[in-house]
C-alpha positions in Angstrom: -39.1 6.5 22.5 -38.2 6.2 18.7 -34.9 4.7 17.7 -32.3 6.6 15.8 -32.3 6.1 12.0 -28.9 4.4 12.2 -30.2 1.9 14.7 -33.2 1.2 12.4 -30.8 0.6 9.5 -28.6 -1.7 11.7 -31.6 -3.7 12.7 -32.5 -4.5 9.1 -28.9 -5.3 8.0 -28.7 -8.9 6.9 -26.6 -11.1 9.2 -24.2 -12.1 6.4 -23.4 -8.5 5.6 -22.8 -7.7 9.3 -20.5 -10.6 9.6 -18.6 -9.5 6.5 -18.2 -5.9 7.7 -17.2 -7.0 11.2 -14.6 -9.5 10.3 -13.0 -7.4 7.6 -12.7 -4.2 9.8 -11.6 -6.2 12.8 -8.8 -8.0 10.9 -7.5 -4.7 9.3 -7.6 -2.9 12.7 -5.6 -5.6 14.4 -3.0 -5.8 11.6 -2.7 -2.0 11.6 -2.0 -2.0 15.4 0.6 -4.7 15.2 2.3 -3.1 12.3 2.6 0.3 13.9 3.8 -0.9 17.3 6.2 -3.4 15.8 7.9 -0.9 13.5 7.8 2.4 15.5 9.0 2.9 19.0 6.3 5.6 19.6 3.6 5.6 17.0 1.5 8.0 19.0 4.2 10.6 18.8 4.2 10.1 15.0 0.4 10.6 14.9 0.8 13.8 16.9 3.4 15.1 14.4 1.2 14.2 11.5 -1.7 16.0 13.2 0.4 19.1 13.7 1.4 19.1 10.0 -2.2 18.9 8.8 -3.4 21.4 11.4 -0.8 23.8 10.1 -2.3 23.4 6.7 -5.8 24.2 7.6 -4.7 27.1 9.7 -2.8 28.6 6.8 -4.9 27.7 3.7 -5.2 31.4 2.8 -1.4 31.5 2.2 -0.8 27.9 1.0 -3.5 27.7 -1.7 -2.1 30.7 -3.8 1.4 29.2 -3.3 0.4 25.8 -4.6 -1.5 27.3 -7.5 1.7 29.2 -8.6 3.7 25.9 -8.4 1.2 23.9 -10.3 1.1 26.5 -13.1 4.8 26.6 -13.2 4.7 22.8 -13.7 2.5 23.3 -16.7 -0.9 22.5 -15.1 -4.1 24.5 -15.4 -5.7 25.4 -12.1 -9.5 25.8 -11.5 -11.4 26.8 -8.4 -14.9 25.4 -7.6 -16.8 26.8 -4.6 -19.6 24.2 -4.9 -20.0 20.6 -6.0 -22.1 21.8 -9.0 -19.4 24.2 -10.0 -16.8 21.4 -9.9 -19.0 19.2 -12.1 -19.5 22.1 -14.5 -15.7 22.7 -14.7 -15.1 19.0 -15.6 -17.8 19.2 -18.2 -16.4 22.4 -19.8 -12.9 20.9 -20.0 -14.3 17.8 -21.8 -16.6 19.7 -24.1 -13.9 22.0 -25.2 -11.9 19.0 -26.4 -14.8 17.1 -27.8 -14.2 14.4 -25.2 -17.0 11.8 -24.7 -15.3 9.1 -22.6 -13.7 9.2 -19.2 -11.9 6.7 -17.0 -11.9 7.5 -13.3 -9.6 6.4 -10.5 -11.1 6.2 -7.1 -11.8 9.7 -5.6 -14.0 10.5 -2.7 -14.5 14.0 -3.9 -16.1 12.8 -7.2 -18.5 10.6 -5.1 -19.2 13.6 -2.9 -20.3 15.8 -5.8 -21.9 12.9 -7.8 -19.7 13.6 -10.8 -20.4 10.4 -12.7 -24.1 10.8 -12.6 -23.8 14.5 -13.7 -21.6 13.5 -16.7 -23.9 10.7 -17.7 -26.8 13.1 -17.9 -24.7 15.1 -20.4 -24.0 12.1 -22.6 -20.5 11.3 -21.3 -19.4 7.9 -20.2 -17.6 8.1 -16.9 -16.3 4.7 -16.0 -15.0 3.7 -12.5 -11.8 1.7 -12.8 -11.2 0.8 -9.2 -12.6 -2.7 -8.8 -14.7 -1.9 -5.8 -16.0 1.3 -7.3 -16.7 -0.5 -10.7 -18.8 -3.0 -8.9 -20.7 -0.3 -7.0 -21.3 1.5 -10.3 -22.7 -1.5 -12.2 -24.9 -2.3 -9.3 -26.1 1.4 -9.1 -25.1 1.2 -5.4 -23.1 3.5 -3.1 -19.8 2.8 -1.4 -20.1 1.8 2.2 -16.5 2.4 3.3 -13.9 5.1 2.5 -11.2 2.6 1.4 -13.2 -0.5 0.6 -16.3 0.5 -1.3 -17.8 -3.0 -1.3 -17.0 -4.2 2.2 -20.7 -4.9 2.5 -20.7 -7.3 -0.5 -19.6 -10.9 -0.7 -18.1 -12.7 -3.8 -21.4 -14.4 -4.6 -23.2 -11.1 -5.0 -20.3 -9.8 -7.2 -20.4 -13.0 -9.4 -24.1 -12.5 -9.9 -23.6 -8.9 -10.9 -20.9 -9.8 -13.4 -23.1 -12.5 -14.9 -26.0 -9.9 -15.2 -23.7 -7.5 -17.0 -22.5 -10.0 -19.5 -19.0 -10.3 -18.1 -19.1 -14.1 -18.0 -21.0 -17.1 -16.6 -21.5 -17.2 -12.8 -18.1 -17.8 -11.1 -17.4 -16.6 -7.6 -13.7 -17.3 -7.6 -12.0 -14.0 -6.7 -9.2 -14.5 -9.2 -11.7 -15.1 -12.0 -13.7 -12.0 -11.0 -10.6 -9.9 -11.0 -9.4 -11.2 -14.4 -12.8 -10.5 -16.0 -12.9 -7.0 -14.7 -9.3 -6.5 -16.0 -10.3 -7.7 -19.4 -13.3 -5.5 -19.6 -11.5 -2.4 -18.4 -8.3 -2.7 -20.4 -9.8 -1.5 -23.7 -11.7 1.2 -21.9 -8.5 2.8 -20.9 -7.3 2.9 -24.5 -10.6 4.4 -25.7 -10.8 7.1 -23.1 -10.3 10.8 -23.9 -9.9 11.9 -20.3 -8.5 10.3 -17.2 -9.7 11.6 -13.8 -8.1 11.1 -10.4 -8.2 12.6 -7.0 -5.2 13.4 -4.9 -4.2 12.0 -1.5 -1.8 14.9 -1.1 -0.5 18.0 -3.0 2.9 19.4 -2.0 3.0 23.2 -1.8 6.7 23.1 -2.1 7.0 21.2 -5.4 3.4 21.4 -6.8 3.4 17.6 -7.1 0.2 15.6 -6.7 0.5 12.3 -4.8 -1.7 9.3 -5.6 -1.7 6.0 -3.6 -3.4 2.9 -5.0 -3.1 -0.8 -4.8 -4.5 -1.8 -8.2 -2.5 0.4 -10.6 -5.7 1.7 -12.2 -4.7 5.3 -11.7 -1.6 4.7 -13.9 -3.7 3.1 -16.6 -6.1 6.0 -16.4 -3.3 8.4 -17.1 -1.3 6.5 -19.7 -3.5 6.6 -22.8 -5.9 9.6 -22.3 -4.6 13.0 -23.6 -6.1 14.9 -20.7 -5.7 14.4 -16.9 -8.2 16.1 -14.5 -7.5 16.0 -10.8 -10.3 16.7 -8.4 -8.8 17.9 -5.1 -10.4 19.1 -1.8 -8.8 22.3 -0.7 -7.6 20.7 2.5 -5.4 18.1 0.8 -2.2 20.1 0.9 1.1 19.4 2.7 3.6 22.2 3.1 6.8 20.3 2.1 7.8 17.2 0.3 9.5 15.9 3.4 6.1 15.9 5.2 5.1 13.1 2.9 7.5 10.8 4.7 5.4 11.0 7.8 2.0 11.0 6.2 2.6 8.2 3.7 3.9 5.9 6.4 0.8 6.4 8.4 -1.7 6.4 5.6 -0.8 2.9 4.2 -0.6 1.3 7.7 -3.8 2.9 8.9 -5.8 2.2 5.7 -4.8 -1.3 4.6 -2.2 -2.4 7.2 0.6 -2.1 4.6 4.0 -0.6 5.0 3.4 1.3 1.7 0.7 1.0 -0.9 1.7 -0.9 -4.1 1.6 2.2 -6.2 2.7 5.6 -4.9 2.8 8.1 -7.7 4.2 11.7 -7.8 2.8 13.7 -10.6 4.4 17.0 -11.4 2.4 18.0 -14.5 1.6 16.9 -18.1 4.1 14.8 -19.9 7.4 16.3 -20.9 8.3 16.5 -24.6 10.8 13.7 -24.1 8.2 11.3 -22.6 6.5 8.9 -25.0 3.2 8.6 -23.2 1.0 10.4 -20.7 -1.5 13.2 -20.7 -0.7 16.3 -22.8 -2.8 18.5 -20.5 -3.3 18.5 -16.8 -6.1 20.3 -15.0 -6.3 20.6 -11.2 -9.7 21.5 -9.8 -9.6 22.6 -6.2 -13.0 21.9 -4.6 -14.5 23.8 -1.6 -18.0 22.5 -1.4 -18.6 23.5 2.2 -15.0 23.1 3.4 -14.6 26.9 4.0 -17.7 26.7 6.3 -16.2 23.8 8.2 -13.0 25.8 8.5 -14.9 28.6 10.2 -16.7 26.2 12.6 -15.7 24.8 16.0 -15.0 21.4 14.3 -12.3 22.5 11.9 -9.9 19.7 13.0 -11.9 17.3 10.9 -10.3 18.8 7.8 -7.1 17.1 8.9 -8.6 13.8 7.7 -6.5 11.9 5.1 -9.3 9.4 4.3 -7.7 6.3 5.7 -10.8 4.7 7.1 -9.1 3.6 10.4 -11.8 5.1 12.5 -14.4 3.1 10.6 -12.5 -0.2 11.2 -12.4 0.3 14.9 -15.9 1.8 15.5 -18.4 -0.6 17.2 -21.3 1.3 15.6 -20.0 1.2 12.1 -19.2 -2.5 12.5 -22.8 -3.2 13.3 -24.5 -0.8 11.0 -22.2 -0.7 7.9 -21.8 2.4 5.7 -25.2 2.8 4.1 -26.8 3.5 7.5 -25.0 6.9 7.6 -26.9 8.1 4.5 -23.8 9.9 3.2 -20.6 9.4 1.1 -18.6 9.6 4.3 -19.6 6.9 6.9 -18.3 6.0 10.3 -17.0 8.4 12.9 -15.4 10.8 10.4 -18.6 10.8 8.5 -20.6 11.5 11.6 -18.7 14.7 11.9 -17.9 15.7 8.3 -21.2 14.8 6.6 -23.5 17.1 8.8 -20.9 19.9 8.4 -20.7 19.6 4.7 -24.5 19.5 4.5 -24.7 23.2 5.2 -28.4 24.2 5.4 -29.3 20.5 5.3 -27.6 19.9 8.6 -30.9 19.1 10.4 -31.3 16.1 8.1 -28.1 14.5 9.3 -28.1 15.9 12.9 -28.6 12.4 14.3 -25.2 11.1 13.0 -23.1 12.6 15.8 -25.3 10.5 18.2 -24.2 7.3 16.3 -21.3 6.9 18.7 -20.6 5.3 22.1 -17.9 8.0 22.6 -15.5 5.2 23.5 -12.6 7.2 22.0 -11.2 4.4 19.9 -11.6 6.6 16.7 -9.3 9.2 18.2 -6.7 6.6 19.3 -6.3 5.1 15.8 -6.6 8.4 13.8 -3.2 8.9 12.0 -3.6 12.6 12.2 -4.9 12.6 15.8 -8.3 14.2 15.2 -10.3 14.5 18.5 -13.4 13.0 17.0 -15.3 12.3 20.2 -14.9 16.0 21.2 -16.2 17.0 17.7 -19.2 14.7 18.0 -20.1 16.3 21.3 -19.9 19.8 19.8 -22.1 18.7 17.0 -24.6 17.2 19.4 -24.8 20.5 21.2 -25.2 22.3 17.9 -28.1 20.1 17.0 -29.8 20.7 20.3 -29.1 24.5 20.1 -30.6 24.7 16.6 -33.6 22.6 17.4 -32.9 19.9 14.8 -35.6 17.3 15.3 -33.3 14.3 14.6 -30.8 15.6 17.2 -33.1 14.5 20.1 -34.3 11.1 18.6 -33.4 8.3 20.9 -32.2 10.6 23.7 -33.8 9.8 27.1 -34.5 12.6 29.6 -31.4 13.0 31.8 -33.2 14.5 34.8 -33.6 11.1 36.5 -30.0 10.2 35.8 -28.8 13.4 37.3 -30.9 12.9 40.5 -29.6 9.3 40.8 -26.0 10.2 40.2 -26.1 12.9 42.9 -27.6 10.8 45.6 -25.3 8.1 47.0 -28.2 5.9 48.3 -30.0 6.0 45.0 -26.8 5.3 43.1 -26.0 2.2 45.3 -29.6 1.0 44.7 -29.1 1.3 41.0 -25.8 -0.6 41.1 -27.5 -3.4 43.0 -30.4 -3.4 40.5 -28.0 -3.6 37.6 -26.4 -6.6 39.1 -29.8 -8.2 39.7 -30.7 -7.8 36.0 -28.1 -10.4 35.2 -30.3 -13.0 36.9 -33.8 -11.6 36.3 -35.5 -13.2 33.2 -36.2 -10.5 30.6 -39.9 -11.1 30.5 -40.2 -10.3 34.2 -38.6 -6.8 33.9 -41.5 -4.5 34.8 -40.4 -1.5 32.7 -41.2 -2.1 28.9 -38.4 0.2 27.7 -35.9 -1.5 29.9 -37.1 -4.9 28.9 -36.7 -4.0 25.2 -33.2 -2.7 25.9 -32.2 -5.9 27.8 -33.4 -8.1 24.9 -30.8 -6.6 22.7 -27.9 -6.1 25.1 -26.2 -8.0 28.0 -24.6 -6.3 30.9 -21.0 -7.3 31.6 -20.4 -9.7 34.4 -20.4 -7.9 37.8 -17.0 -7.2 39.2 -16.0 -5.3 42.3 -18.5 -3.3 44.3 -16.5 -2.3 47.4 -14.8 0.8 46.0 -15.9 3.2 48.7 -14.8 0.9 51.5 -11.4 0.4 49.8 -11.0 4.1 49.3 -11.7 4.9 53.0 -9.2 2.3 54.1 -6.6 3.8 51.8 -7.3 7.5 52.4 -7.3 7.7 56.2 -3.8 6.4 57.0 -2.4 8.3 54.1 -4.0 11.6 55.2 -2.6 11.1 58.8 0.8 10.4 57.4 0.8 13.4 55.2 -0.4 15.6 58.1 2.5 14.4 60.3 5.0 15.1 57.5 3.6 18.6 57.2 4.1 19.2 60.9 7.7 17.8 60.8 8.5 20.2 57.9 
């Protein structure tokens, strides 16, 4: 039986990259867990509250979007609407061409990656430079991000030093401080030369019309200081009803994404610069991007629109840790990508119908999600959708379940299978008679056998208890 595409990608992933991804995600996940449980009495209750806030947003977008548009305009911003990724790219290009702009500096934004904005602008003769260090490295390598928060989690410092040497940023030196300093020196004059600064938005408050940006490098501030025009690309789901809701979401975002109490820079942008301010953009344009989100809203997986792009589900996912981000063939990897990417693909859903199968359904992604998205449930719904629509990739790697159903419904057969499973711990792989099982055993090891007397234990517990309950019923 052919393996899933993500399994094939994982099998070819170099060992050093797998180690890099595994160690980084594991360390962040453990720090995040300690931080949350040390600082909050009931972090799960906080996650539920955050989930309710975001669910309220997606259930009421029809009212909230016009309201936030009015607030943004009152704050002096221009508001644009883009139904597709192409329309969003065209809107950015029109704004720049109308002002004769040729150079753009970009802060990190997943929406711009999603619509491939930088490539689009380059085709029209416009320099669109990534200023986030990770995104900058991805750009000069003509690569793609492999993590929502850490674009170059799949790279090591030796690879980065080689890339910098190739691009003329200095002789080979893999010291992290040197790499950072060289990037800073290169980017500093680019900020001053730029005509337009582009950002995303982590949140937009409907109450105040303020855009919230969270970064750790300060590059978004530089991107807005010198350019005369600020363009913000925002997914239509990024709203929060009130400013006070940010107290919940910002606390959870930083801890879930990078295991920090708060990101180094948390910016609240109300509009273009005021007449009394010496610096800052004179114009602010906010482009709300749909690009398939309305279709997701109408689907049975609408809860995925709660996502605040923290990457916590990637960090805990055993599949992502082994396969890395590129295996998902999409801007959004990991469990969130396994749900969101096929949905945003629209008519191309069959091409990504295998992604919902890239999960053990262990539930860890739901447990760490700061907005309590039931990702395992959504994965099952998409698996069923793939099967229902006859998507070829939806059945790749799926064995027939008839034999399993027969075994699970026959106590004798089930006991025999349990005994056989225990025996596999001692049987040399080359002696396993079934080729498919032999290949499976070569890659995996069963956990050490524990227990095995459950039915006897249950009988010994249930009989006296039943007798006692019956006597109590008679006494009553």
